[in-house]
ZAZA-382101 format. One record per atom (N, C-alpha, C): residue in three letters; y, x negated, z negated; atom name. Coordinates in steps of 0.2 Angstrom, whole numbers, always signed. Example, Ala and Ser with C-alpha at 12.3 -4.5 7.8 and 13.67 -1.06 7.14 Angstrom:
// ZAZA-382101
> resn:north:east:up:name
> ALA:-28:-66:-39:N
> ALA:-22:-62:-39:CA
> ALA:-16:-66:-39:C
> SER:-11:-64:-35:N
> SER:-5:-68:-36:CA
> SER:+0:-64:-39:C
END
This chain:
// ZAZA-382101
> resn:north:east:up:name
> UNK:-27:-105:+718:N
> UNK:-24:-112:+717:CA
> UNK:-21:-112:+710:C
> UNK:-18:-107:+708:N
> UNK:-15:-108:+701:CA
> UNK:-20:-108:+696:C
> UNK:-26:-105:+697:N
> UNK:-32:-105:+692:CA
> UNK:-34:-113:+692:C
> UNK:-34:-116:+698:N
> UNK:-37:-123:+698:CA
> UNK:-32:-127:+694:C
> UNK:-25:-126:+695:N
> UNK:-20:-130:+691:CA
> UNK:-22:-129:+684:C
> UNK:-23:-123:+681:N
> UNK:-24:-122:+674:CA
> UNK:-30:-126:+672:C
> UNK:-35:-125:+676:N
> UNK:-42:-129:+675:CA
> UNK:-41:-136:+674:C
> UNK:-37:-139:+679:N
> UNK:-36:-146:+678:CA
> UNK:-32:-148:+672:C
> UNK:-27:-144:+670:N
> UNK:-23:-145:+664:CA
> UNK:-27:-145:+658:C
> UNK:-32:-140:+658:N
> UNK:-36:-139:+652:CA
> UNK:-41:-145:+651:C
> UNK:-43:-147:+657:N
> UNK:-48:-153:+657:CA
> UNK:-44:-159:+654:C
> UNK:-38:-160:+657:N
> UNK:-34:-166:+654:CA
> UNK:-33:-166:+647:C
> UNK:-31:-160:+644:N
> UNK:-29:-159:+637:CA
> UNK:-36:-160:+633:C
> UNK:-41:-158:+636:N
> UNK:-47:-159:+632:CA
> UNK:-49:-166:+632:C
> UNK:-48:-169:+638:N
> UNK:-49:-177:+638:CA
> UNK:-45:-181:+633:C
> UNK:-39:-179:+633:N
> UNK:-34:-182:+628:CA
> UNK:-36:-181:+621:C
> UNK:-38:-175:+619:N
> UNK:-40:-174:+612:CA
> UNK:-46:-178:+610:C
> UNK:-51:-178:+615:N
> UNK:-57:-181:+614:CA
> UNK:-56:-189:+613:C
> UNK:-51:-191:+617:N
> UNK:-49:-198:+617:CA
> UNK:-46:-200:+610:C
> UNK:-42:-196:+608:N
> UNK:-39:-197:+601:CA
> UNK:-44:-197:+596:C
> UNK:-49:-192:+596:N
> UNK:-54:-192:+591:CA
> UNK:-58:-198:+591:C
> UNK:-60:-200:+597:N
> UNK:-64:-206:+598:CA
> UNK:-61:-213:+595:C
> UNK:-54:-213:+597:N
> UNK:-50:-219:+594:CA
> UNK:-50:-219:+587:C
> UNK:-49:-213:+584:N
> UNK:-49:-213:+576:CA
> UNK:-56:-214:+574:C
> UNK:-61:-212:+577:N
> UNK:-68:-213:+575:CA
> UNK:-70:-221:+575:C
> UNK:-67:-224:+581:N
> UNK:-68:-231:+582:CA
> UNK:-65:-235:+577:C
> UNK:-59:-233:+575:N
> UNK:-55:-237:+569:CA
> UNK:-60:-237:+563:C
> UNK:-63:-232:+561:N
> UNK:-67:-232:+555:CA
> UNK:-74:-236:+556:C
> UNK:-77:-234:+562:N
> UNK:-83:-237:+563:CA
> UNK:-83:-245:+564:C
> UNK:-78:-248:+566:N
> UNK:-78:-255:+567:CA
> UNK:-74:-259:+562:C
> UNK:-73:-256:+556:N
> UNK:-70:-259:+551:CA
> UNK:-74:-265:+548:C
> UNK:-71:-271:+547:N
> UNK:-74:-277:+545:CA
> UNK:-76:-277:+538:C
> UNK:-82:-279:+536:N
> UNK:-84:-279:+529:CA
> UNK:-84:-286:+526:C
> UNK:-82:-286:+520:N
> UNK:-82:-293:+517:CA
> UNK:-86:-292:+510:C
> UNK:-91:-297:+509:N
> UNK:-94:-297:+502:CA
> UNK:-91:-301:+497:C
> UNK:-89:-299:+492:N
> UNK:-86:-303:+486:CA
> UNK:-91:-304:+481:C
> UNK:-93:-310:+481:N
> UNK:-98:-312:+475:CA
> UNK:-94:-315:+469:C
> UNK:-95:-312:+464:N
> UNK:-92:-314:+458:CA
> UNK:-97:-315:+452:C
> UNK:-94:-318:+447:N
> UNK:-99:-320:+441:CA
> UNK:-101:-314:+437:C
> UNK:-99:-308:+439:N
> UNK:-101:-302:+436:CA
> UNK:-106:-297:+441:C
> UNK:-106:-300:+447:N
> UNK:-110:-296:+452:CA
> UNK:-106:-296:+459:C
> UNK:-109:-292:+464:N
> UNK:-106:-292:+471:CA
> UNK:-102:-285:+472:C
> UNK:-97:-286:+476:N
> UNK:-93:-281:+478:CA
> UNK:-92:-281:+485:C
> UNK:-94:-275:+489:N
> UNK:-94:-275:+496:CA
> UNK:-87:-271:+498:C
> UNK:-83:-274:+502:N
> UNK:-77:-270:+504:CA
> UNK:-76:-270:+511:C
> UNK:-72:-265:+514:N
> UNK:-71:-265:+521:CA
> UNK:-63:-265:+521:C
> UNK:-61:-268:+527:N
> UNK:-54:-268:+528:CA
> UNK:-51:-263:+534:C
> UNK:-46:-261:+532:N
> UNK:-43:-255:+537:CA
> UNK:-40:-259:+543:C
> UNK:-42:-256:+549:N
> UNK:-39:-258:+555:CA
> UNK:-32:-255:+556:C
> UNK:-30:-250:+552:N
> UNK:-23:-247:+552:CA
> UNK:-18:-252:+549:C
> UNK:-20:-257:+546:N
> UNK:-16:-262:+543:CA
> UNK:-18:-269:+545:C
> UNK:-17:-271:+552:N
> UNK:-19:-277:+555:CA
> UNK:-16:-283:+552:C
> UNK:-10:-283:+550:N
> UNK:-7:-289:+547:CA
> UNK:-11:-291:+541:C
> UNK:-12:-287:+536:N
> UNK:-15:-288:+530:CA
> UNK:-23:-290:+531:C
> UNK:-26:-286:+536:N
> UNK:-33:-287:+538:CA
> UNK:-34:-294:+540:C
> UNK:-30:-296:+545:N
> UNK:-31:-303:+548:CA
> UNK:-29:-308:+543:C
> UNK:-24:-307:+539:N
> UNK:-22:-312:+534:CA
> UNK:-28:-313:+529:C
> UNK:-30:-308:+527:N
> UNK:-36:-308:+522:CA
> UNK:-42:-312:+525:C
> UNK:-44:-310:+531:N
> UNK:-49:-313:+534:CA
> UNK:-48:-320:+535:C
> UNK:-42:-322:+537:N
> UNK:-41:-330:+538:CA
> UNK:-42:-333:+531:C
> UNK:-40:-330:+526:N
> UNK:-41:-334:+519:CA
> UNK:-48:-334:+517:C
> UNK:-52:-328:+519:N
> UNK:-59:-328:+517:CA
> UNK:-63:-334:+521:C
> UNK:-61:-334:+528:N
> UNK:-64:-339:+532:CA
> UNK:-63:-346:+530:C
> UNK:-57:-347:+527:N
> UNK:-55:-354:+524:CA
> UNK:-58:-355:+517:C
> UNK:-62:-350:+515:N
> UNK:-64:-351:+508:CA
> UNK:-59:-352:+503:C
> UNK:-53:-349:+504:N
> UNK:-47:-349:+499:CA
> UNK:-49:-346:+493:C
> UNK:-53:-340:+493:N
> UNK:-54:-337:+486:CA
> UNK:-59:-339:+482:C
> UNK:-63:-344:+485:N
> UNK:-69:-346:+481:CA
> UNK:-67:-350:+475:C
> UNK:-70:-348:+469:N
> UNK:-68:-350:+463:CA
> UNK:-62:-348:+459:C
> UNK:-58:-344:+463:N
> UNK:-52:-341:+460:CA
> UNK:-54:-336:+454:C
> UNK:-50:-335:+449:N
> UNK:-51:-330:+444:CA
> UNK:-48:-323:+445:C
> UNK:-51:-319:+442:N
> UNK:-48:-312:+441:CA
> UNK:-43:-313:+435:C
> UNK:-37:-314:+436:N
> UNK:-32:-317:+431:CA
> UNK:-29:-311:+427:C
> UNK:-29:-305:+430:N
> UNK:-26:-299:+427:CA
> UNK:-30:-294:+427:C
> UNK:-32:-291:+421:N
> UNK:-37:-286:+421:CA
> UNK:-35:-281:+416:C
> UNK:-34:-275:+418:N
> UNK:-32:-269:+413:CA
> UNK:-37:-263:+414:C
> UNK:-41:-262:+409:N
> UNK:-46:-257:+410:CA
> UNK:-42:-250:+411:C
> UNK:-46:-246:+415:N
> UNK:-43:-239:+418:CA
> UNK:-36:-240:+421:C
> UNK:-36:-246:+425:N
> UNK:-30:-247:+429:CA
> UNK:-32:-251:+435:C
> UNK:-32:-258:+435:N
> UNK:-34:-263:+440:CA
> UNK:-37:-269:+438:C
> UNK:-40:-273:+443:N
> UNK:-42:-280:+442:CA
> UNK:-38:-283:+448:C
> UNK:-35:-289:+446:N
> UNK:-31:-293:+451:CA
> UNK:-34:-300:+451:C
> UNK:-33:-303:+457:N
> UNK:-35:-310:+459:CA
> UNK:-31:-312:+464:C
> UNK:-32:-319:+466:N
> UNK:-29:-322:+472:CA
> UNK:-23:-327:+470:C
> UNK:-22:-328:+464:N
> UNK:-17:-333:+462:CA
> UNK:-20:-340:+463:C
> UNK:-18:-344:+467:N
> UNK:-21:-351:+469:CA
> UNK:-20:-355:+462:C
> UNK:-16:-354:+458:N
> UNK:-15:-358:+452:CA
> UNK:-21:-357:+447:C
> UNK:-25:-352:+448:N
> UNK:-31:-350:+444:CA
> UNK:-37:-354:+445:C
> UNK:-37:-358:+451:N
> UNK:-43:-362:+453:CA
> UNK:-45:-367:+447:C
> UNK:-40:-370:+444:N
> UNK:-42:-375:+439:CA
> UNK:-38:-374:+433:C
> UNK:-36:-367:+431:N
> UNK:-32:-365:+426:CA
> UNK:-35:-367:+419:C
> UNK:-31:-369:+414:N
> UNK:-34:-371:+408:CA
> UNK:-34:-364:+404:C
> UNK:-39:-364:+399:N
> UNK:-39:-358:+394:CA
> UNK:-33:-356:+391:C
> UNK:-31:-350:+392:N
> UNK:-25:-347:+389:CA
> UNK:-19:-348:+393:C
> UNK:-19:-352:+399:N
> UNK:-14:-353:+403:CA
> UNK:-12:-346:+407:C
> UNK:-5:-345:+407:N
> UNK:-3:-338:+410:CA
> UNK:-3:-339:+417:C
> UNK:-6:-334:+420:N
> UNK:-6:-334:+428:CA
> UNK:-3:-328:+431:C
> UNK:-3:-328:+437:N
> UNK:+0:-322:+441:CA
> UNK:+6:-324:+445:C
> UNK:+9:-330:+444:N
> UNK:+15:-332:+448:CA
> UNK:+14:-336:+454:C
> UNK:+7:-338:+455:N
> UNK:+6:-343:+461:CA
> UNK:+5:-339:+467:C
> UNK:+6:-342:+473:N
> UNK:+6:-338:+479:CA
> UNK:+6:-344:+485:C
> UNK:+5:-342:+491:N
> UNK:+6:-346:+497:CA
> UNK:+13:-346:+499:C
> UNK:+15:-350:+504:N
> UNK:+22:-351:+506:CA
> UNK:+25:-346:+511:C
> UNK:+22:-340:+511:N
> UNK:+24:-334:+515:CA
> UNK:+22:-328:+512:C
> UNK:+25:-322:+515:N
> UNK:+24:-316:+513:CA
> UNK:+21:-312:+519:C
> UNK:+18:-306:+518:N
> UNK:+15:-302:+524:CA
> UNK:+20:-296:+524:C
> UNK:+22:-294:+530:N
> UNK:+26:-288:+530:CA
> UNK:+22:-282:+528:C
> UNK:+26:-277:+525:N
> UNK:+22:-271:+522:CA
> UNK:+20:-267:+528:C
> UNK:+14:-264:+527:N
> UNK:+11:-259:+531:CA
> UNK:+9:-253:+528:C
> UNK:+14:-249:+525:N
> UNK:+13:-244:+521:CA
> UNK:+12:-237:+525:C
> UNK:+7:-234:+525:N
> UNK:+5:-229:+529:CA
> UNK:+4:-222:+525:C
> UNK:+7:-217:+527:N
> UNK:+7:-211:+523:CA
> UNK:+0:-208:+521:C
> UNK:-5:-209:+526:N
> UNK:-11:-206:+525:CA
> UNK:-16:-210:+521:C
> UNK:-14:-217:+520:N
> UNK:-18:-221:+516:CA
> UNK:-15:-222:+509:C
> UNK:-19:-220:+504:N
> UNK:-16:-220:+497:CA
> UNK:-20:-224:+492:C
> UNK:-18:-224:+486:N
> UNK:-21:-229:+481:CA
> UNK:-27:-225:+477:C
> UNK:-32:-224:+481:N
> UNK:-38:-220:+477:CA
> UNK:-42:-226:+474:C
> UNK:-46:-223:+469:N
> UNK:-50:-228:+465:CA
> UNK:-54:-232:+470:C
> UNK:-54:-238:+469:N
> UNK:-58:-243:+474:CA
> UNK:-54:-246:+479:C
> UNK:-48:-244:+480:N
> UNK:-43:-247:+485:CA
> UNK:-42:-254:+484:C
> UNK:-41:-258:+489:N
> UNK:-38:-265:+489:CA
> UNK:-31:-264:+491:C
> UNK:-27:-266:+486:N
> UNK:-19:-265:+487:CA
> UNK:-16:-272:+486:C
> UNK:-12:-274:+491:N
> UNK:-8:-280:+491:CA
> UNK:-3:-280:+485:C
> UNK:-3:-286:+481:N
> UNK:+2:-286:+476:CA
> UNK:+9:-288:+479:C
> UNK:+14:-287:+476:N
> UNK:+21:-290:+478:CA
> UNK:+25:-291:+472:C
> UNK:+30:-295:+473:N
> UNK:+34:-297:+467:CA
> UNK:+41:-293:+466:C
> UNK:+41:-288:+469:N
> UNK:+48:-284:+468:CA
> UNK:+53:-286:+473:C
> UNK:+51:-289:+479:N
> UNK:+56:-291:+484:CA
> UNK:+59:-285:+487:C
> UNK:+65:-285:+490:N
> UNK:+68:-279:+493:CA
> UNK:+65:-276:+499:C
> UNK:+60:-279:+502:N
> UNK:+57:-276:+508:CA
> UNK:+50:-274:+506:C
> UNK:+47:-274:+500:N
> UNK:+41:-272:+498:CA
> UNK:+35:-277:+502:C
> UNK:+38:-283:+504:N
> UNK:+33:-287:+508:CA
> UNK:+27:-289:+503:C
> UNK:+21:-291:+505:N
> UNK:+16:-292:+501:CA
> UNK:+15:-299:+500:C
> UNK:+12:-301:+494:N
> UNK:+9:-308:+492:CA
> UNK:+5:-310:+498:C
> UNK:+5:-316:+500:N
> UNK:+0:-318:+505:CA
> UNK:-7:-318:+502:C
> UNK:-8:-319:+496:N
> UNK:-15:-320:+493:CA
> UNK:-17:-315:+488:C
> UNK:-12:-313:+484:N
> UNK:-14:-309:+478:CA
> UNK:-15:-302:+480:C
> UNK:-21:-299:+477:N
> UNK:-22:-292:+478:CA
> UNK:-25:-289:+472:C
> UNK:-25:-282:+472:N
> UNK:-29:-279:+466:CA
> UNK:-34:-274:+469:C
> UNK:-39:-273:+465:N
> UNK:-44:-267:+466:CA
> UNK:-42:-262:+461:C
> UNK:-41:-256:+463:N
> UNK:-39:-250:+459:CA
> UNK:-45:-248:+455:C
> UNK:-45:-247:+449:N
> UNK:-50:-245:+445:CA
> UNK:-49:-239:+441:C
> UNK:-43:-237:+441:N
> UNK:-41:-231:+436:CA
> UNK:-45:-225:+438:C
> UNK:-47:-221:+433:N
> UNK:-51:-215:+434:CA
> UNK:-47:-209:+435:C
> UNK:-50:-203:+435:N
> UNK:-46:-196:+436:CA
> UNK:-39:-196:+433:C
> UNK:-35:-193:+437:N
> UNK:-28:-192:+435:CA
> UNK:-26:-185:+433:C
> UNK:-24:-184:+427:N
> UNK:-22:-177:+425:CA
> UNK:-16:-174:+429:C
> UNK:-17:-168:+430:N
> UNK:-12:-165:+434:CA
> UNK:-5:-165:+432:C
> UNK:-4:-166:+425:N
> UNK:+2:-166:+422:CA
> UNK:+6:-172:+423:C
> UNK:+3:-177:+426:N
> UNK:+6:-184:+427:CA
> UNK:+9:-184:+434:C
> UNK:+8:-180:+439:N
> UNK:+10:-181:+445:CA
> UNK:+18:-181:+446:C
> UNK:+21:-176:+442:N
> UNK:+28:-176:+443:CA
> UNK:+32:-182:+441:C
> UNK:+29:-185:+435:N
> UNK:+32:-191:+433:CA
> UNK:+31:-197:+438:C
> UNK:+25:-197:+441:N
> UNK:+24:-202:+446:CA
> UNK:+28:-201:+452:C
> UNK:+29:-195:+454:N
> UNK:+33:-194:+460:CA
> UNK:+41:-196:+458:C
> UNK:+43:-195:+452:N
> UNK:+49:-197:+450:CA
> UNK:+50:-205:+451:C
> UNK:+45:-208:+448:N
> UNK:+45:-216:+449:CA
> UNK:+45:-218:+456:C
> UNK:+41:-215:+460:N
> UNK:+41:-217:+467:CA
> UNK:+48:-216:+470:C
> UNK:+51:-210:+469:N
> UNK:+57:-209:+472:CA
> UNK:+63:-213:+470:C
> UNK:+63:-215:+464:N
> UNK:+68:-220:+461:CA
> UNK:+67:-226:+465:C
> UNK:+61:-229:+466:N
> UNK:+60:-235:+470:CA
> UNK:+62:-234:+477:C
> UNK:+60:-229:+480:N
> UNK:+61:-228:+487:CA
> UNK:+69:-227:+488:C
> UNK:+72:-224:+484:N
> UNK:+79:-223:+484:CA
> UNK:+83:-230:+484:C
> UNK:+81:-234:+480:N
> UNK:+84:-241:+480:CA
> UNK:+82:-244:+486:C
> UNK:+76:-244:+489:N
> UNK:+74:-247:+495:CA
> UNK:+79:-244:+501:C
> UNK:+79:-238:+501:N
> UNK:+83:-235:+507:CA
> UNK:+91:-237:+506:C
> UNK:+93:-237:+500:N
> UNK:+100:-239:+499:CA
> UNK:+101:-246:+501:C
> UNK:+97:-251:+499:N
> UNK:+98:-258:+502:CA
> UNK:+97:-258:+509:C
> UNK:+93:-254:+512:N
> UNK:+92:-255:+519:CA
> UNK:+97:-251:+524:C
> UNK:+101:-247:+521:N
> UNK:+106:-243:+525:CA
> UNK:+111:-248:+528:C
> UNK:+113:-246:+534:N
> UNK:+117:-250:+538:CA
> UNK:+123:-252:+535:C
> UNK:+126:-247:+531:N
> UNK:+132:-248:+528:CA
> UNK:+132:-252:+522:C
> UNK:+126:-254:+520:N
> UNK:+125:-259:+514:CA
> UNK:+122:-265:+516:C
> UNK:+123:-267:+522:N
> UNK:+120:-273:+525:CA
> UNK:+122:-280:+521:C
> UNK:+128:-280:+519:N
> UNK:+131:-285:+516:CA
> UNK:+128:-286:+509:C
> UNK:+127:-281:+505:N
> UNK:+124:-281:+499:CA
> UNK:+117:-283:+500:C
> UNK:+113:-280:+505:N
> UNK:+106:-282:+506:CA
> UNK:+106:-290:+507:C
> UNK:+110:-292:+511:N
> UNK:+110:-300:+512:CA
> UNK:+111:-304:+506:C
> UNK:+115:-301:+501:N
> UNK:+116:-305:+495:CA
> UNK:+110:-304:+491:C
> UNK:+107:-299:+491:N
> UNK:+101:-298:+487:CA
> UNK:+95:-302:+490:C
> UNK:+95:-302:+496:N
> UNK:+89:-306:+500:CA
> UNK:+91:-314:+498:C
> UNK:+97:-316:+498:N
> UNK:+99:-323:+497:CA
> UNK:+97:-325:+490:C
> UNK:+98:-320:+485:N
> UNK:+96:-322:+478:CA
> UNK:+89:-322:+477:C
> UNK:+85:-318:+481:N
> UNK:+78:-318:+481:CA
> UNK:+75:-325:+483:C
> UNK:+78:-327:+489:N
> UNK:+75:-333:+493:CA
> UNK:+77:-339:+489:C
> UNK:+83:-339:+485:N
> UNK:+85:-344:+481:CA
> UNK:+82:-344:+474:C
> UNK:+78:-339:+472:N
> UNK:+75:-338:+466:CA
> UNK:+80:-337:+460:C
> UNK:+86:-335:+462:N
> UNK:+91:-333:+457:CA
> UNK:+90:-327:+454:C
> UNK:+85:-326:+449:N
> UNK:+83:-320:+447:CA
> UNK:+88:-317:+442:C
> UNK:+92:-320:+439:N
> UNK:+98:-317:+435:CA
> UNK:+102:-313:+440:C
> UNK:+105:-316:+445:N
> UNK:+109:-312:+450:CA
> UNK:+105:-306:+453:C
> UNK:+99:-308:+455:N
> UNK:+94:-303:+458:CA
> UNK:+94:-297:+454:C
> UNK:+92:-298:+447:N
> UNK:+92:-293:+442:CA
> UNK:+98:-289:+441:C
> UNK:+104:-292:+441:N
> UNK:+110:-289:+440:CA
> UNK:+112:-284:+446:C
> UNK:+111:-287:+452:N
> UNK:+112:-283:+458:CA
> UNK:+108:-276:+458:C
> UNK:+101:-277:+456:N
> UNK:+97:-271:+456:CA
> UNK:+99:-266:+451:C
> UNK:+101:-269:+445:N
> UNK:+103:-265:+439:CA
> UNK:+109:-261:+441:C
> UNK:+114:-264:+444:N
> UNK:+120:-261:+446:CA
> UNK:+119:-255:+451:C
> UNK:+115:-256:+456:N
> UNK:+113:-251:+461:CA
> UNK:+109:-245:+457:C
> UNK:+104:-247:+453:N
> UNK:+101:-242:+449:CA
> UNK:+106:-237:+445:C
> UNK:+111:-240:+442:N
> UNK:+115:-236:+438:CA
> UNK:+119:-232:+443:C
> UNK:+121:-234:+449:N
> UNK:+125:-230:+453:CA
> UNK:+121:-224:+456:C
> UNK:+115:-226:+458:N
> UNK:+110:-221:+461:CA
> UNK:+108:-216:+456:C
> UNK:+107:-218:+449:N
> UNK:+105:-213:+444:CA
> UNK:+110:-207:+443:C
> UNK:+116:-208:+445:N
> UNK:+121:-203:+444:CA
> UNK:+122:-199:+451:C
> UNK:+118:-200:+456:N
> UNK:+119:-197:+462:CA
> UNK:+112:-193:+464:C
> UNK:+113:-188:+467:N
> UNK:+107:-184:+469:CA
> UNK:+104:-186:+475:C
> UNK:+97:-187:+474:N
> UNK:+93:-190:+480:CA
> UNK:+90:-184:+483:C
> UNK:+91:-182:+489:N
> UNK:+88:-176:+492:CA
> UNK:+82:-177:+496:C
> UNK:+81:-183:+498:N
> UNK:+75:-185:+502:CA
> UNK:+70:-187:+497:C
> UNK:+66:-182:+494:N
> UNK:+61:-184:+489:CA
> UNK:+54:-184:+492:C
> UNK:+50:-189:+490:N
> UNK:+43:-189:+492:CA
> UNK:+39:-185:+487:C
> UNK:+34:-181:+490:N
> UNK:+30:-178:+486:CA
> UNK:+23:-180:+488:C
> UNK:+18:-181:+483:N
> UNK:+12:-183:+484:CA
> UNK:+8:-177:+487:C
> UNK:+5:-179:+493:N
> UNK:+2:-173:+497:CA
> UNK:-4:-170:+493:C
> UNK:-5:-164:+494:N
> UNK:-10:-160:+490:CA
> UNK:-17:-163:+491:C
> UNK:-19:-165:+497:N
> UNK:-25:-168:+498:CA
> UNK:-26:-174:+494:C
> UNK:-21:-178:+493:N
> UNK:-21:-184:+489:CA
> UNK:-22:-182:+482:C
> UNK:-18:-177:+480:N
> UNK:-19:-175:+473:CA
> UNK:-26:-173:+471:C
> UNK:-29:-169:+476:N
> UNK:-36:-167:+475:CA
> UNK:-40:-173:+473:C
> UNK:-40:-178:+477:N
> UNK:-44:-184:+477:CA
> UNK:-42:-187:+470:C
> UNK:-36:-188:+468:N
> UNK:-34:-191:+462:CA
> UNK:-37:-188:+456:C
> UNK:-37:-181:+456:N
> UNK:-39:-177:+451:CA
> UNK:-46:-178:+450:C
> UNK:-50:-178:+455:N
> UNK:-57:-179:+455:CA
> UNK:-60:-186:+454:C
> UNK:-57:-191:+457:N
> UNK:-60:-197:+457:CA
> UNK:-56:-203:+454:C
> UNK:-49:-202:+454:N
> UNK:-45:-207:+451:CA
> UNK:-41:-211:+456:C
> UNK:-37:-215:+454:N
> UNK:-32:-220:+458:CA
> UNK:-26:-221:+454:C
> UNK:-21:-224:+458:N
> UNK:-14:-225:+455:CA
> UNK:-9:-222:+459:C
> UNK:-8:-216:+459:N
> UNK:-3:-212:+463:CA
> UNK:+4:-215:+463:C
> UNK:+6:-218:+457:N
> UNK:+13:-221:+456:CA
> UNK:+14:-227:+461:C
> UNK:+9:-230:+464:N
> UNK:+10:-235:+468:CA
> UNK:+10:-233:+476:C
> UNK:+9:-227:+477:N
> UNK:+10:-225:+484:CA
> UNK:+17:-226:+487:C
> UNK:+17:-228:+493:N
> UNK:+23:-229:+497:CA
> UNK:+27:-235:+494:C
> UNK:+24:-239:+489:N
> UNK:+28:-244:+487:CA
> UNK:+24:-251:+488:C
> UNK:+17:-250:+489:N
> UNK:+13:-256:+490:CA
> UNK:+8:-254:+496:C
> UNK:+6:-260:+499:N
> UNK:+1:-259:+505:CA
> UNK:-6:-258:+503:C
> UNK:-9:-253:+505:N
> UNK:-17:-253:+504:CA
> UNK:-20:-255:+510:C
> UNK:-25:-260:+510:N
> UNK:-27:-263:+516:CA
> UNK:-35:-262:+516:C
> UNK:-38:-259:+512:N
> UNK:-45:-259:+512:CA
> UNK:-48:-255:+506:C
> UNK:-55:-254:+505:N
> UNK:-58:-251:+500:CA
> UNK:-65:-253:+498:C
> UNK:-67:-252:+492:N
> UNK:-74:-254:+490:CA
> UNK:-79:-249:+493:C
> UNK:-84:-252:+496:N
> UNK:-90:-248:+498:CA
> UNK:-95:-247:+493:C
> UNK:-97:-253:+490:N
> UNK:-102:-253:+485:CA
> UNK:-100:-258:+480:C
> UNK:-102:-257:+473:N
> UNK:-100:-262:+468:CA
> UNK:-94:-260:+463:C
> UNK:-93:-253:+463:N
> UNK:-88:-251:+459:CA
> UNK:-90:-252:+451:C
> UNK:-97:-252:+450:N
> UNK:-99:-254:+444:CA
> UNK:-98:-261:+442:C
> UNK:-97:-265:+446:N
> UNK:-95:-272:+445:CA
> UNK:-88:-272:+443:C
> UNK:-84:-269:+447:N
> UNK:-77:-268:+446:CA
> UNK:-75:-265:+439:C
> UNK:-79:-260:+437:N
> UNK:-79:-257:+430:CA
> UNK:-81:-262:+425:C
> UNK:-86:-266:+426:N
> UNK:-88:-271:+421:CA
> UNK:-83:-277:+420:C
> UNK:-79:-279:+426:N
> UNK:-74:-284:+425:CA
> UNK:-68:-281:+421:C
> UNK:-67:-274:+423:N
> UNK:-61:-271:+420:CA
> UNK:-62:-271:+412:C
> UNK:-68:-270:+410:N
> UNK:-69:-269:+403:CA
> UNK:-70:-276:+398:C
> UNK:-69:-281:+401:N
> UNK:-69:-288:+397:CA
> UNK:-64:-288:+393:C
> UNK:-64:-292:+387:N
> UNK:-59:-293:+383:CA
> UNK:-54:-298:+386:C
> UNK:-47:-296:+384:N
> UNK:-42:-300:+387:CA
> UNK:-37:-302:+382:C
> UNK:-33:-307:+384:N
> UNK:-27:-309:+380:CA
> UNK:-21:-305:+380:C
> UNK:-16:-307:+377:N
> UNK:-9:-303:+378:CA
> UNK:-6:-303:+385:C
> UNK:-9:-307:+389:N
> UNK:-6:-307:+396:CA
> UNK:-11:-304:+401:C
> UNK:-16:-301:+398:N
> UNK:-21:-297:+402:CA
> UNK:-26:-302:+406:C
> UNK:-26:-308:+404:N
> UNK:-31:-313:+407:CA
> UNK:-37:-312:+403:C
> UNK:-43:-312:+406:N
> UNK:-49:-312:+402:CA
> UNK:-50:-318:+398:C
> UNK:-53:-316:+392:N
> UNK:-54:-322:+387:CA
> UNK:-59:-327:+389:C
> UNK:-64:-324:+393:N
> UNK:-69:-328:+396:CA
> UNK:-69:-327:+404:C
> UNK:-68:-333:+407:N
> UNK:-66:-332:+414:CA
> UNK:-71:-328:+418:C
> UNK:-68:-324:+423:N
> UNK:-72:-320:+428:CA
> UNK:-70:-323:+434:C
> UNK:-74:-326:+438:N
> UNK:-73:-329:+444:CA
> UNK:-76:-326:+451:C
> UNK:-72:-327:+456:N
> UNK:-75:-326:+463:CA
> UNK:-79:-332:+465:C
> UNK:-85:-331:+466:N
> UNK:-90:-336:+468:CA
> UNK:-88:-338:+475:C
> UNK:-89:-333:+479:N
> UNK:-87:-334:+486:CA
> UNK:-86:-327:+490:C
> UNK:-83:-327:+496:N
> UNK:-82:-321:+500:CA
> UNK:-84:-323:+507:C
> UNK:-88:-318:+510:N
> UNK:-90:-319:+517:CA
> UNK:-90:-313:+521:C
> UNK:-88:-313:+527:N
> UNK:-89:-308:+532:CA
> UNK:-96:-306:+533:C
> UNK:-98:-300:+533:N
> UNK:-105:-298:+533:CA
> UNK:-106:-294:+539:C
> UNK:-102:-293:+544:N
> UNK:-103:-289:+550:CA
> UNK:-100:-292:+556:C
END
């Protein structure tokens, strides 16, 4: 009888393990793909099911043809290409872009296992205290291999920002958080900056023991293929390029002005779901 019990337990454990593997496999297999047709060529991307708020928001905008005719308004070779500013639809030559958005933000969906590898789709945000994402603006990471000597500096940058986030969100600092949030909502950027600066000065003099370290498997990818590790844990990654990185590279290499806007417009012609 006891042997039968052990057999049943083993079967149940095996079933659970199989179920988890199948669920993980299903998440990858059923990813929705979107074709981004641009004036430089086509880019095929897939959206992560692990970030459903960003996936569904992006799909909603795609189906509404929101992105059609928008510019890649910020382009930095060996870094990123950025689009999604609604003001870029009919922007005049030389007009500074990057401040346009829709009237809502998307709650962050930052996941430890998803990182800013080359080809990632990463949601932009404006430095709000919750790391909430822009409703429409996103970047495609274009940066190449990362030298090993850079990781400690990048981890330091990440930890400084995470420390500020944790400080503002601590229960004991709820009053300060509410003041910061109010300044943000009212676009009182002077007060907002002053509050952040004062907290930065306080935190710089204190030891932060809860340090984030870039996982070794992520570092291995960054060393070989590239990406932007300094954005990990600070921005939401919600998809990746499947084909068309040559198009991303060609967009990244165009001549730009002092605001990183291409001198000759590079536009999204259309986006469509392809599966």
